N, C-alpha and C positions, 0 to 999 in steps of 0.2 A: 255330696256337695263339693264342687271344685274350688280350690283355693286360688284366688286371683293374685297376680303379681302386683306390687304397688306401681302406680303410674310414674313414669319418669318425666319430669318437667324439663322442657327444652327452652332455653333462653332465645328470645327473638332479637336481642341486641347483639351487636358485634362484640367480640371479646375485648377485654381491656387492653389497651396498647395498640389497637389497630385503627384508632381514629386518625384522620388526616393530620399531617404535621407540616409546619412551614420549614424553611431552610435552616432555622435556628433550633428546630426540635420542639417548638411550642405546639400544643394541640390547637388545631385550627377550629375555631368556634363557628365561623361562617366561611367555609371554603369556597363558596360561590362568589365570583367577582360581580359586584354591583356597579353598573355604569354611572358616571357622573359627567356633566359638561360644565364648561366655564367659558364665559365671554370676557375677553380681556384685550384692550387696545385694538379693537376691530377684528380680532381673530377668535375662532371657536376652537376650544381644546376639548377633546374627548378622552376620558380616562376611566379607570376602574379603581374600586377600593375593596379590600377584603379585611376581615378581622381574624387575626391569628393570635390566640391567647389574649393578652391584653395589649397587643400591638395593632395599630391601624396602618395598613400598607396601601399607599396610593401609587398608581402607576399610570404613565402616559407614554406610549411608544416604548422605547428602551430605557426610559428614566423612571426611577421609583424612589420613594421616600417613606420611611416608617416613623411613627411617633406613638407615644402612649395614648391609648384610646380612652375617650370620655364616654361612657355608656349613655345612651339616650340621645346623643347628638352626633352620631357617626357621620351622617351625610354632610351636615354642616361643617364638621371638622375636616372631612375629606376635601370639601371644596376649598377650605382655607389652606390646606396643604398644597393642593393643586395651584392655588393662587400664588403661594410662596415660590413654587417651582417656576411659574410663568414670570414672576417679577425678577427672579434670579437669572432670567434668560436661558434657562435650561431646556425650555420646550419650544424654542423658536422654529425648529424644523417640523414640529408636529401640529402647529396651528393651521386651520384653514380659514380663508377670508370669509367674512359674513356677507 
């Protein structure tokens, strides 16, 4: 009767510490950028938002802003941040006429 070696279990998950990180070193929970749009004063603004740790990062063109994320309302919160950027006239070159 042959003696079997015990089976070695191999982890299918990435090793700890190899998760995607944002520029501040926070673990990126949702590293995929989700698109958002905003209509404001006759212009259409297209941006993206991502979640990095507990930060919601909203970007449009070369402009970005981060804020503490409220789980469950990310898209709404991202639109509000994009609206703040548009109202502050930081997006005037990125809007396209409707």
